[in-house]
N, CA and C atoms as a LAMMPS dump frame, in Angstrom:
ITEM: TIMESTEP
0
ITEM: NUMBER OF ATOMS
621
ITEM: BOX BOUNDS ff ff ff
-5.0000000000000000e+02 5.0000000000000000e+02
-5.0000000000000000e+02 5.0000000000000000e+02
-5.0000000000000000e+02 5.0000000000000000e+02
ITEM: ATOMS id mol type element x y z
1 1 1 N 173.046 196.652 7.977
2 1 2 C 173.92 196.458 6.824
3 1 3 C 173.227 196.777 5.492
4 2 1 N 171.908 196.758 5.501
5 2 2 C 171.169 196.992 4.256
6 2 3 C 171.42 198.393 3.72
7 3 1 N 171.729 198.473 2.429
8 3 2 C 171.926 199.757 1.783
9 3 3 C 173.293 200.377 2.005
10 4 1 N 174.169 199.696 2.758
11 4 2 C 175.521 200.218 2.99
12 4 3 C 176.392 199.801 1.809
13 5 1 N 176.639 200.747 0.912
14 5 2 C 177.36 200.447 -0.316
15 5 3 C 178.81 200.055 -0.027
16 6 1 N 179.407 199.338 -0.989
17 6 2 C 180.803 198.932 -0.9
18 6 3 C 181.5 199.293 -2.214
19 7 1 N 182.854 199.412 -2.182
20 7 2 C 183.564 199.744 -3.428
21 7 3 C 183.386 198.622 -4.447
22 8 1 N 182.837 198.918 -5.619
23 8 2 C 182.519 197.863 -6.587
24 8 3 C 183.731 197.095 -7.093
25 9 1 N 184.924 197.716 -7.041
26 9 2 C 186.105 197.011 -7.515
27 9 3 C 186.481 195.85 -6.599
28 10 1 N 186.057 195.917 -5.357
29 10 2 C 186.318 194.829 -4.409
30 10 3 C 185.061 194.02 -4.104
31 11 1 N 183.911 194.669 -4.214
32 11 2 C 182.64 194.022 -3.867
33 11 3 C 181.602 194.24 -4.962
34 12 1 N 181.782 193.578 -6.094
35 12 2 C 180.803 193.734 -7.176
36 12 3 C 179.443 193.13 -6.855
37 13 1 N 179.375 192.337 -5.766
38 13 2 C 178.126 191.635 -5.443
39 13 3 C 177.054 192.548 -4.87
40 14 1 N 177.452 193.691 -4.296
41 14 2 C 176.449 194.589 -3.744
42 14 3 C 176.807 195.127 -2.376
43 15 1 N 175.786 195.47 -1.587
44 15 2 C 176.034 196.116 -0.303
45 15 3 C 176.479 195.116 0.76
46 16 1 N 176.713 195.626 1.973
47 16 2 C 177.24 194.78 3.052
48 16 3 C 176.251 193.673 3.414
49 17 1 N 174.962 193.964 3.351
50 17 2 C 173.952 192.956 3.672
51 17 3 C 173.984 191.818 2.653
52 18 1 N 174.009 192.147 1.37
53 18 2 C 174.065 191.123 0.319
54 18 3 C 175.316 190.271 0.487
55 19 1 N 176.45 190.925 0.728
56 19 2 C 177.71 190.211 0.919
57 19 3 C 177.619 189.227 2.082
58 20 1 N 177.056 189.682 3.183
59 20 2 C 176.951 188.83 4.372
60 20 3 C 176.007 187.659 4.139
61 21 1 N 174.899 187.899 3.471
62 21 2 C 173.97 186.806 3.169
63 21 3 C 174.613 185.765 2.248
64 22 1 N 175.432 186.218 1.301
65 22 2 C 176.132 185.28 0.421
66 22 3 C 177.092 184.402 1.219
67 23 1 N 177.763 184.991 2.208
68 23 2 C 178.649 184.202 3.076
69 23 3 C 177.863 183.113 3.794
70 24 1 N 176.739 183.494 4.364
71 24 2 C 175.95 182.528 5.132
72 24 3 C 175.453 181.395 4.241
73 25 1 N 175.108 181.726 2.997
74 25 2 C 174.663 180.689 2.063
75 25 3 C 175.774 179.689 1.758
76 26 1 N 177.031 180.145 1.842
77 26 2 C 178.156 179.285 1.489
78 26 3 C 178.679 178.458 2.656
79 27 1 N 178.119 178.653 3.839
80 27 2 C 178.517 177.819 4.977
81 27 3 C 178.155 176.357 4.689
82 28 1 N 179.1 175.475 4.906
83 28 2 C 178.848 174.063 4.651
84 28 3 C 178.004 173.465 5.77
85 29 1 N 177.234 172.444 5.422
86 29 2 C 176.414 171.762 6.428
87 29 3 C 177.314 171.258 7.545
88 30 1 N 176.878 171.463 8.782
89 30 2 C 177.663 171.013 9.919
90 30 3 C 178.732 171.988 10.363
91 31 1 N 178.756 173.186 9.781
92 31 2 C 179.729 174.193 10.209
93 31 3 C 179.53 174.527 11.684
94 32 1 N 180.616 174.897 12.337
95 32 2 C 180.544 175.202 13.763
96 32 3 C 179.739 176.47 14.017
97 33 1 N 179.228 176.573 15.225
98 33 2 C 178.503 177.778 15.633
99 33 3 C 179.407 179.004 15.557
100 34 1 N 180.673 178.859 15.961
101 34 2 C 181.57 180.009 15.969
102 34 3 C 181.854 180.497 14.553
103 35 1 N 182.026 179.576 13.607
104 35 2 C 182.253 179.989 12.223
105 35 3 C 181.015 180.69 11.67
106 36 1 N 179.831 180.162 11.97
107 36 2 C 178.594 180.774 11.485
108 36 3 C 178.447 182.199 12.017
109 37 1 N 178.7 182.384 13.314
110 37 2 C 178.587 183.721 13.884
111 37 3 C 179.718 184.629 13.406
112 38 1 N 180.906 184.048 13.184
113 38 2 C 181.995 184.841 12.618
114 38 3 C 181.64 185.347 11.233
115 39 1 N 180.989 184.487 10.428
116 39 2 C 180.557 184.892 9.092
117 39 3 C 179.508 186.003 9.174
118 40 1 N 178.565 185.854 10.097
119 40 2 C 177.506 186.852 10.245
120 40 3 C 178.055 188.204 10.685
121 41 1 N 179.05 188.187 11.567
122 41 2 C 179.504 189.42 12.213
123 41 3 C 180.813 189.976 11.671
124 42 1 N 181.439 189.312 10.695
125 42 2 C 182.789 189.739 10.296
126 42 3 C 182.828 191.185 9.802
127 43 1 N 181.759 191.664 9.181
128 43 2 C 181.718 193.048 8.691
129 43 3 C 180.708 193.904 9.433
130 44 1 N 180.359 193.507 10.646
131 44 2 C 179.326 194.239 11.386
132 44 3 C 179.743 195.678 11.682
133 45 1 N 181.051 195.944 11.649
134 45 2 C 181.53 197.303 11.915
135 45 3 C 181.513 198.218 10.711
136 46 1 N 181.153 197.705 9.552
137 46 2 C 181.201 198.541 8.347
138 46 3 C 180.184 199.687 8.338
139 47 1 N 178.92 199.459 8.704
140 47 2 C 177.977 200.585 8.662
141 47 3 C 178.427 201.788 9.481
142 48 1 N 179.014 201.528 10.646
143 48 2 C 179.428 202.622 11.53
144 48 3 C 180.668 203.347 11.023
145 49 1 N 181.419 202.735 10.113
146 49 2 C 182.668 203.344 9.65
147 49 3 C 182.612 203.741 8.171
148 50 1 N 181.458 203.655 7.565
149 50 2 C 181.304 203.992 6.135
150 50 3 C 181.671 205.446 5.87
151 51 1 N 182.473 205.658 4.834
152 51 2 C 182.734 207.018 4.353
153 51 3 C 183.116 206.964 2.885
154 52 1 N 182.783 208.034 2.172
155 52 2 C 183.144 208.145 0.764
156 52 3 C 184.395 209.014 0.678
157 53 1 N 185.54 208.369 0.414
158 53 2 C 186.819 209.073 0.277
159 53 3 C 186.984 209.519 -1.181
160 54 1 N 187.977 210.386 -1.445
161 54 2 C 188.191 210.835 -2.829
162 54 3 C 188.453 209.689 -3.816
163 55 1 N 189.08 208.619 -3.33
164 55 2 C 189.415 207.525 -4.241
165 55 3 C 188.335 206.459 -4.318
166 56 1 N 187.695 206.15 -3.163
167 56 2 C 186.681 205.099 -3.161
168 56 3 C 185.963 205.084 -1.815
169 57 1 N 184.957 204.232 -1.712
170 57 2 C 184.287 204.01 -0.431
171 57 3 C 185.266 203.318 0.516
172 58 1 N 185.305 203.777 1.737
173 58 2 C 186.22 203.184 2.725
174 58 3 C 185.483 202.866 4.024
175 59 1 N 186.065 201.912 4.763
176 59 2 C 185.534 201.521 6.083
177 59 3 C 186.688 201.475 7.074
178 60 1 N 187.36 202.603 7.256
179 60 2 C 188.535 202.653 8.123
180 60 3 C 188.174 202.257 9.556
181 61 1 N 188.935 201.292 10.084
182 61 2 C 188.71 200.864 11.465
183 61 3 C 187.52 199.955 11.643
184 62 1 N 186.972 199.404 10.566
185 62 2 C 185.751 198.593 10.729
186 62 3 C 186.016 197.31 11.512
187 63 1 N 187.25 196.815 11.466
188 63 2 C 187.557 195.593 12.229
189 63 3 C 187.497 195.872 13.725
190 64 1 N 188.167 196.937 14.153
191 64 2 C 188.183 197.266 15.58
192 64 3 C 186.772 197.568 16.1
193 65 1 N 186.007 198.333 15.329
194 65 2 C 184.619 198.63 15.717
195 65 3 C 183.807 197.336 15.727
196 66 1 N 184.032 196.485 14.72
197 66 2 C 183.302 195.226 14.632
198 66 3 C 183.564 194.304 15.8
199 67 1 N 184.806 194.267 16.268
200 67 2 C 185.139 193.417 17.423
201 67 3 C 184.366 193.875 18.657
202 68 1 N 184.303 195.186 18.874
203 68 2 C 183.57 195.712 20.033
204 68 3 C 182.082 195.397 19.927
205 69 1 N 181.529 195.554 18.728
206 69 2 C 180.105 195.269 18.54
207 69 3 C 179.835 193.773 18.702
208 70 1 N 180.708 192.942 18.148
209 70 2 C 180.538 191.495 18.265
210 70 3 C 180.637 191.047 19.718
211 71 1 N 181.524 191.683 20.481
212 71 2 C 181.666 191.336 21.902
213 71 3 C 180.37 191.604 22.658
214 72 1 N 179.738 192.728 22.346
215 72 2 C 178.474 193.066 23.012
216 72 3 C 177.37 192.1 22.596
217 73 1 N 177.336 191.731 21.323
218 73 2 C 176.337 190.774 20.844
219 73 3 C 176.536 189.416 21.515
220 74 1 N 177.772 188.972 21.591
221 74 2 C 178.061 187.684 22.245
222 74 3 C 177.67 187.711 23.722
223 75 1 N 177.884 188.868 24.359
224 75 2 C 177.499 189 25.77
225 75 3 C 175.986 188.881 25.915
226 76 1 N 175.253 189.564 25.029
227 76 2 C 173.793 189.504 25.097
228 76 3 C 173.276 188.098 24.807
229 77 1 N 173.964 187.395 23.912
230 77 2 C 173.562 186.025 23.563
231 77 3 C 174.021 185.004 24.593
232 78 1 N 174.803 185.475 25.563
233 78 2 C 175.31 184.623 26.647
234 78 3 C 176.128 183.439 26.119
235 79 1 N 176.956 183.723 25.135
236 79 2 C 177.854 182.688 24.646
237 79 3 C 178.92 182.387 25.69
238 80 1 N 179.472 181.196 25.621
239 80 2 C 180.56 180.83 26.521
240 80 3 C 181.783 181.685 26.209
241 81 1 N 182.707 181.738 27.158
242 81 2 C 183.921 182.525 26.925
243 81 3 C 184.731 181.948 25.772
244 82 1 N 184.732 180.615 25.627
245 82 2 C 185.468 179.987 24.525
246 82 3 C 184.865 180.375 23.177
247 83 1 N 183.538 180.264 23.069
248 83 2 C 182.881 180.622 21.809
249 83 3 C 183.058 182.109 21.504
250 84 1 N 182.9 182.94 22.532
251 84 2 C 183.072 184.378 22.338
252 84 3 C 184.48 184.693 21.854
253 85 1 N 185.469 184.076 22.489
254 85 2 C 186.857 184.319 22.105
255 85 3 C 187.115 183.97 20.65
256 86 1 N 186.561 182.842 20.196
257 86 2 C 186.788 182.429 18.812
258 86 3 C 186.041 183.329 17.824
259 87 1 N 184.815 183.702 18.148
260 87 2 C 184.055 184.599 17.269
261 87 3 C 184.773 185.937 17.121
262 88 1 N 185.246 186.473 18.237
263 88 2 C 185.957 187.754 18.185
264 88 3 C 187.266 187.616 17.417
265 89 1 N 187.934 186.474 17.567
266 89 2 C 189.177 186.248 16.823
267 89 3 C 188.909 186.208 15.321
268 90 1 N 187.798 185.588 14.93
269 90 2 C 187.446 185.53 13.509
270 90 3 C 187.192 186.928 12.95
271 91 1 N 186.462 187.736 13.693
272 91 2 C 186.2 189.11 13.259
273 91 3 C 187.509 189.912 13.22
274 92 1 N 188.317 189.741 14.245
275 92 2 C 189.538 190.524 14.413
276 92 3 C 190.591 190.231 13.344
277 93 1 N 190.628 188.99 12.87
278 93 2 C 191.713 188.571 11.971
279 93 3 C 191.316 188.426 10.512
280 94 1 N 190.049 188.666 10.174
281 94 2 C 189.62 188.308 8.818
282 94 3 C 190.275 189.152 7.722
283 95 1 N 190.736 190.35 8.053
284 95 2 C 191.383 191.191 7.04
285 95 3 C 192.876 190.896 6.896
286 96 1 N 193.446 190.111 7.805
287 96 2 C 194.893 189.879 7.789
288 96 3 C 195.322 189.027 6.599
289 97 1 N 194.39 188.276 6.03
290 97 2 C 194.754 187.461 4.871
291 97 3 C 195.238 188.323 3.704
292 98 1 N 194.815 189.567 3.662
293 98 2 C 195.263 190.45 2.593
294 98 3 C 196.761 190.711 2.621
295 99 1 N 197.383 190.53 3.799
296 99 2 C 198.825 190.766 3.948
297 99 3 C 199.626 189.471 4.018
298 100 1 N 198.983 188.323 3.898
299 100 2 C 199.648 187.068 4.23
300 100 3 C 200.863 186.786 3.354
301 101 1 N 200.823 187.199 2.101
302 101 2 C 201.956 186.92 1.217
303 101 3 C 203.138 187.855 1.455
304 102 1 N 202.937 188.885 2.273
305 102 2 C 204.02 189.827 2.598
306 102 3 C 204.495 189.683 4.037
307 103 1 N 203.911 188.76 4.787
308 103 2 C 204.269 188.598 6.195
309 103 3 C 205.68 188.048 6.369
310 104 1 N 206.379 188.519 7.413
311 104 2 C 207.63 187.878 7.812
312 104 3 C 207.325 186.432 8.196
313 105 1 N 208.335 185.594 8.131
314 105 2 C 208.133 184.184 8.435
315 105 3 C 207.593 183.981 9.843
316 106 1 N 208.098 184.752 10.804
317 106 2 C 207.632 184.611 12.187
318 106 3 C 206.176 185.047 12.316
319 107 1 N 205.811 186.146 11.66
320 107 2 C 204.433 186.631 11.711
321 107 3 C 203.494 185.624 11.063
322 108 1 N 203.913 185.073 9.935
323 108 2 C 203.095 184.091 9.226
324 108 3 C 202.853 182.863 10.087
325 109 1 N 203.892 182.344 10.709
326 109 2 C 203.742 181.137 11.523
327 109 3 C 202.835 181.393 12.727
328 110 1 N 202.946 182.561 13.331
329 110 2 C 202.062 182.884 14.45
330 110 3 C 200.616 183.008 13.983
331 111 1 N 200.431 183.496 12.774
332 111 2 C 199.092 183.593 12.203
333 111 3 C 198.52 182.201 11.942
334 112 1 N 199.322 181.328 11.352
335 112 2 C 198.863 179.98 11.011
336 112 3 C 198.539 179.141 12.241
337 113 1 N 199.093 179.505 13.392
338 113 2 C 198.841 178.71 14.591
339 113 3 C 197.739 179.299 15.484
340 114 1 N 196.997 180.242 14.955
341 114 2 C 195.822 180.714 15.689
342 114 3 C 194.917 179.533 16.021
343 115 1 N 194.272 179.601 17.168
344 115 2 C 193.378 178.515 17.571
345 115 3 C 192.291 178.307 16.511
346 116 1 N 192.056 177.044 16.179
347 116 2 C 191.051 176.685 15.166
348 116 3 C 191.28 177.475 13.882
349 117 1 N 192.517 177.451 13.387
350 117 2 C 192.844 178.236 12.196
351 117 3 C 192.003 177.811 10.99
352 118 1 N 191.561 176.559 10.967
353 118 2 C 190.712 176.11 9.864
354 118 3 C 189.469 176.961 9.701
355 119 1 N 188.941 177.487 10.809
356 119 2 C 187.771 178.366 10.726
357 119 3 C 188.144 179.714 10.107
358 120 1 N 189.313 180.233 10.46
359 120 2 C 189.776 181.479 9.847
360 120 3 C 189.939 181.285 8.34
361 121 1 N 190.508 180.149 7.97
362 121 2 C 190.741 179.849 6.566
363 121 3 C 189.426 179.723 5.796
364 122 1 N 188.467 179.03 6.399
365 122 2 C 187.179 178.852 5.728
366 122 3 C 186.411 180.166 5.635
367 123 1 N 186.479 180.987 6.679
368 123 2 C 185.824 182.296 6.621
369 123 3 C 186.422 183.125 5.488
370 124 1 N 187.731 183.087 5.357
371 124 2 C 188.365 183.846 4.274
372 124 3 C 187.936 183.314 2.907
373 125 1 N 187.843 182 2.783
374 125 2 C 187.45 181.409 1.5
375 125 3 C 186.057 181.882 1.077
376 126 1 N 185.102 181.781 1.981
377 126 2 C 183.743 182.173 1.61
378 126 3 C 183.611 183.688 1.51
379 127 1 N 184.465 184.425 2.222
380 127 2 C 184.499 185.885 2.09
381 127 3 C 184.921 186.252 0.663
382 128 1 N 185.959 185.577 0.161
383 128 2 C 186.425 185.83 -1.21
384 128 3 C 185.357 185.454 -2.237
385 129 1 N 184.774 184.269 -2.045
386 129 2 C 183.789 183.787 -3.016
387 129 3 C 182.514 184.617 -2.997
388 130 1 N 182.316 185.386 -1.929
389 130 2 C 181.127 186.229 -1.821
390 130 3 C 181.424 187.677 -2.207
391 131 1 N 182.616 187.903 -2.778
392 131 2 C 182.963 189.251 -3.22
393 131 3 C 183.589 189.192 -4.611
394 132 1 N 184.927 189.371 -4.678
395 132 2 C 185.553 189.428 -6
396 132 3 C 185.994 188.068 -6.537
397 133 1 N 185.894 187.025 -5.718
398 133 2 C 186.224 185.68 -6.174
399 133 3 C 187.705 185.361 -6.22
400 134 1 N 188.559 186.287 -5.784
401 134 2 C 190.011 186.062 -5.828
402 134 3 C 190.439 185.295 -4.574
403 135 1 N 191.001 184.099 -4.76
404 135 2 C 191.346 183.238 -3.625
405 135 3 C 192.853 182.992 -3.512
406 136 1 N 193.676 183.9 -4.028
407 136 2 C 195.129 183.709 -3.999
408 136 3 C 195.66 183.564 -2.573
409 137 1 N 195.195 184.409 -1.672
410 137 2 C 195.682 184.361 -0.291
411 137 3 C 195.249 183.068 0.395
412 138 1 N 194.045 182.607 0.086
413 138 2 C 193.553 181.336 0.629
414 138 3 C 194.451 180.193 0.165
415 139 1 N 194.764 180.148 -1.12
416 139 2 C 195.614 179.084 -1.665
417 139 3 C 197.02 179.173 -1.092
418 140 1 N 197.512 180.393 -0.9
419 140 2 C 198.846 180.58 -0.328
420 140 3 C 198.901 180.033 1.099
421 141 1 N 197.877 180.346 1.894
422 141 2 C 197.836 179.855 3.275
423 141 3 C 197.786 178.333 3.315
424 142 1 N 196.988 177.735 2.449
425 142 2 C 196.902 176.273 2.388
426 142 3 C 198.24 175.654 1.992
427 143 1 N 198.913 176.284 1.039
428 143 2 C 200.217 175.784 0.616
429 143 3 C 201.221 175.829 1.764
430 144 1 N 201.243 176.939 2.503
431 144 2 C 202.168 177.067 3.63
432 144 3 C 201.864 176.042 4.711
433 145 1 N 200.596 175.772 4.956
434 145 2 C 200.233 174.751 5.94
435 145 3 C 200.703 173.37 5.499
436 146 1 N 200.603 173.083 4.203
437 146 2 C 201.067 171.794 3.683
438 146 3 C 202.583 171.667 3.778
439 147 1 N 203.28 172.758 3.52
440 147 2 C 204.74 172.733 3.457
441 147 3 C 205.405 172.767 4.831
442 148 1 N 204.732 173.316 5.815
443 148 2 C 205.37 173.583 7.106
444 148 3 C 204.942 172.566 8.15
445 149 1 N 205.874 171.799 8.698
446 149 2 C 205.516 170.829 9.745
447 149 3 C 204.977 171.541 10.984
448 150 1 N 204.058 170.906 11.71
449 150 2 C 203.497 171.533 12.918
450 150 3 C 204.569 171.966 13.912
451 151 1 N 205.645 171.187 14.031
452 151 2 C 206.693 171.531 15.001
453 151 3 C 207.478 172.775 14.571
454 152 1 N 207.416 173.132 13.289
455 152 2 C 208.06 174.362 12.837
456 152 3 C 207.162 175.568 13.063
457 153 1 N 205.861 175.344 13.07
458 153 2 C 204.909 176.426 13.333
459 153 3 C 204.836 176.729 14.825
460 154 1 N 204.896 175.68 15.631
461 154 2 C 204.838 175.856 17.085
462 154 3 C 205.986 175.066 17.723
463 155 1 N 207.23 175.553 17.577
464 155 2 C 208.373 174.801 18.103
465 155 3 C 208.492 174.899 19.621
466 156 1 N 209.208 173.958 20.189
467 156 2 C 209.524 174.021 21.616
468 156 3 C 210.407 175.243 21.851
469 157 1 N 210.104 176.097 22.823
470 157 2 C 210.909 177.304 23.041
471 157 3 C 212.373 176.969 23.328
472 158 1 N 213.26 177.767 22.772
473 158 2 C 214.693 177.557 23.001
474 158 3 C 215.094 177.957 24.411
475 159 1 N 214.438 178.979 24.951
476 159 2 C 214.728 179.421 26.318
477 159 3 C 213.422 179.754 27.03
478 160 1 N 213.494 179.817 28.345
479 160 2 C 212.34 180.155 29.177
480 160 3 C 212.699 181.305 30.119
481 161 1 N 211.707 181.774 30.845
482 161 2 C 211.954 182.803 31.84
483 161 3 C 212.929 182.34 32.908
484 162 1 N 212.874 181.055 33.24
485 162 2 C 213.799 180.513 34.229
486 162 3 C 215.239 180.608 33.743
487 163 1 N 215.452 180.381 32.454
488 163 2 C 216.797 180.529 31.883
489 163 3 C 217.297 181.954 32.054
490 164 1 N 216.416 182.921 31.878
491 164 2 C 216.808 184.323 32.023
492 164 3 C 217.158 184.645 33.478
493 165 1 N 216.374 184.12 34.396
494 165 2 C 216.655 184.343 35.824
495 165 3 C 218.008 183.762 36.187
496 166 1 N 218.267 182.545 35.719
497 166 2 C 219.546 181.887 36.02
498 166 3 C 220.722 182.621 35.385
499 167 1 N 220.442 183.382 34.319
500 167 2 C 221.501 184.153 33.659
501 167 3 C 221.67 185.53 34.294
502 168 1 N 220.892 185.822 35.347
503 168 2 C 221.056 187.062 36.079
504 168 3 C 220.105 188.179 35.717
505 169 1 N 219.081 187.88 34.918
506 169 2 C 218.108 188.902 34.548
507 169 3 C 217.015 189.014 35.609
508 170 1 N 216.613 190.257 35.888
509 170 2 C 215.565 190.5 36.872
510 170 3 C 214.199 190.258 36.226
511 171 1 N 213.347 189.458 36.874
512 171 2 C 211.998 189.245 36.315
513 171 3 C 211.247 190.567 36.186
514 172 1 N 210.479 190.699 35.102
515 172 2 C 209.714 191.916 34.888
516 172 3 C 209.171 191.976 33.475
517 173 1 N 208.608 193.127 33.113
518 173 2 C 207.998 193.273 31.788
519 173 3 C 208.974 193.018 30.637
520 174 1 N 210.266 193.236 30.89
521 174 2 C 211.265 193.04 29.838
522 174 3 C 211.339 191.577 29.384
523 175 1 N 210.981 190.654 30.294
524 175 2 C 211.036 189.228 29.95
525 175 3 C 210.209 188.933 28.699
526 176 1 N 209.023 189.503 28.626
527 176 2 C 208.143 189.229 27.494
528 176 3 C 208.782 189.687 26.197
529 177 1 N 209.38 190.871 26.21
530 177 2 C 210.05 191.388 25.013
531 177 3 C 211.189 190.476 24.586
532 178 1 N 211.992 190.038 25.568
533 178 2 C 213.136 189.168 25.259
534 178 3 C 212.661 187.845 24.68
535 179 1 N 211.699 187.218 25.35
536 179 2 C 211.225 185.904 24.906
537 179 3 C 210.542 185.992 23.546
538 180 1 N 209.79 187.064 23.304
539 180 2 C 209.141 187.238 22.003
540 180 3 C 210.168 187.43 20.89
541 181 1 N 211.231 188.194 21.192
542 181 2 C 212.274 188.43 20.192
543 181 3 C 213.004 187.137 19.863
544 182 1 N 213.305 186.351 20.892
545 182 2 C 213.968 185.065 20.669
546 182 3 C 213.054 184.133 19.871
547 183 1 N 211.772 184.113 20.212
548 183 2 C 210.848 183.252 19.485
549 183 3 C 210.773 183.642 18.006
550 184 1 N 210.723 184.941 17.72
551 184 2 C 210.691 185.379 16.324
552 184 3 C 211.928 184.907 15.57
553 185 1 N 213.085 185.044 16.213
554 185 2 C 214.329 184.598 15.574
555 185 3 C 214.32 183.085 15.368
556 186 1 N 213.741 182.359 16.312
557 186 2 C 213.627 180.908 16.172
558 186 3 C 212.692 180.542 15.018
559 187 1 N 211.545 181.205 14.935
560 187 2 C 210.594 180.924 13.866
561 187 3 C 211.167 181.263 12.489
562 188 1 N 212.075 182.245 12.467
563 188 2 C 212.724 182.62 11.207
564 188 3 C 214.005 181.836 10.961
565 189 1 N 214.263 180.868 11.841
566 189 2 C 215.401 179.944 11.724
567 189 3 C 216.753 180.636 11.82
568 190 1 N 216.775 181.781 12.51
569 190 2 C 218.036 182.466 12.775
570 190 3 C 218.683 181.956 14.047
571 191 1 N 217.872 181.346 14.914
572 191 2 C 218.365 180.708 16.141
573 191 3 C 217.862 179.275 16.162
574 192 1 N 218.78 178.328 16.436
575 192 2 C 218.372 176.917 16.384
576 192 3 C 218.779 176.129 17.622
577 193 1 N 219.398 176.797 18.598
578 193 2 C 219.814 176.072 19.805
579 193 3 C 219.678 176.949 21.035
580 194 1 N 219.637 176.302 22.185
581 194 2 C 219.545 177.011 23.462
582 194 3 C 220.75 177.93 23.661
583 195 1 N 221.946 177.411 23.416
584 195 2 C 223.171 178.195 23.634
585 195 3 C 223.204 179.418 22.72
586 196 1 N 222.818 179.22 21.47
587 196 2 C 222.803 180.347 20.533
588 196 3 C 221.78 181.395 20.971
589 197 1 N 220.655 180.928 21.503
590 197 2 C 219.62 181.854 21.971
591 197 3 C 220.107 182.671 23.153
592 198 1 N 220.784 182.025 24.092
593 198 2 C 221.29 182.746 25.258
594 198 3 C 222.384 183.74 24.865
595 199 1 N 223.221 183.356 23.936
596 199 2 C 224.261 184.281 23.445
597 199 3 C 223.605 185.49 22.775
598 200 1 N 222.541 185.24 22.018
599 200 2 C 221.779 186.31 21.365
600 200 3 C 221.195 187.261 22.401
601 201 1 N 220.634 186.709 23.474
602 201 2 C 220.026 187.527 24.523
603 201 3 C 221.079 188.405 25.193
604 202 1 N 222.214 187.831 25.526
605 202 2 C 223.273 188.606 26.21
606 202 3 C 223.762 189.737 25.321
607 203 1 N 223.78 189.486 24.003
608 203 2 C 224.275 190.507 23.087
609 203 3 C 223.228 191.604 22.853
610 204 1 N 221.972 191.2 22.644
611 204 2 C 220.924 192.145 22.276
612 204 3 C 220.25 192.797 23.483
613 205 1 N 220.291 192.13 24.627
614 205 2 C 219.633 192.633 25.838
615 205 3 C 220.599 192.552 27.02
616 206 1 N 221.625 193.382 27.046
617 206 2 C 222.588 193.315 28.149
618 206 3 C 221.91 193.512 29.501
619 207 1 N 222.265 192.698 30.457
620 207 2 C 221.638 192.8 31.795
621 207 3 C 222.223 193.964 32.568
């Protein structure tokens, strides 16, 4: 990471190494191992994807490359599958906060219910404080968590695969599409009952 420049308008603090060291300094005492490793590895894909575009320095695809590199590092370190999964999730999702204020309600709720979301939130906070200092997305996420009851973020499903079978649908890959579509409509409060969900399925996904 040393000497890998970053666009100064987003990273006035310096190169990728300086940015990463600033993150580690901001980890609070007692932080989890997964958060610490997520902080260390969140931009590990930047050196491999560095390019100088006409408008600015870019790191296209650095998240995807970073996830692969982090997976190999976790394998070498012999981390547990649970720890590895969380570290990779932190690397994989750290850029999504940039879109959080434009997310559909269903997308936002699925984002907020990521496992150990508090670690994602804290990584984003120290990421901001170690770069341009803008924490609008962090504050927005915290506000949404305060405003939204847990049962609205992770509601009981209106229908199940068994409901589809009983309605005459053949089990298969289509089930996932149907259930995901119904869940999105439920999270967006367009569907609020089992009967309404089944009517929606019959209309949108004729058997």
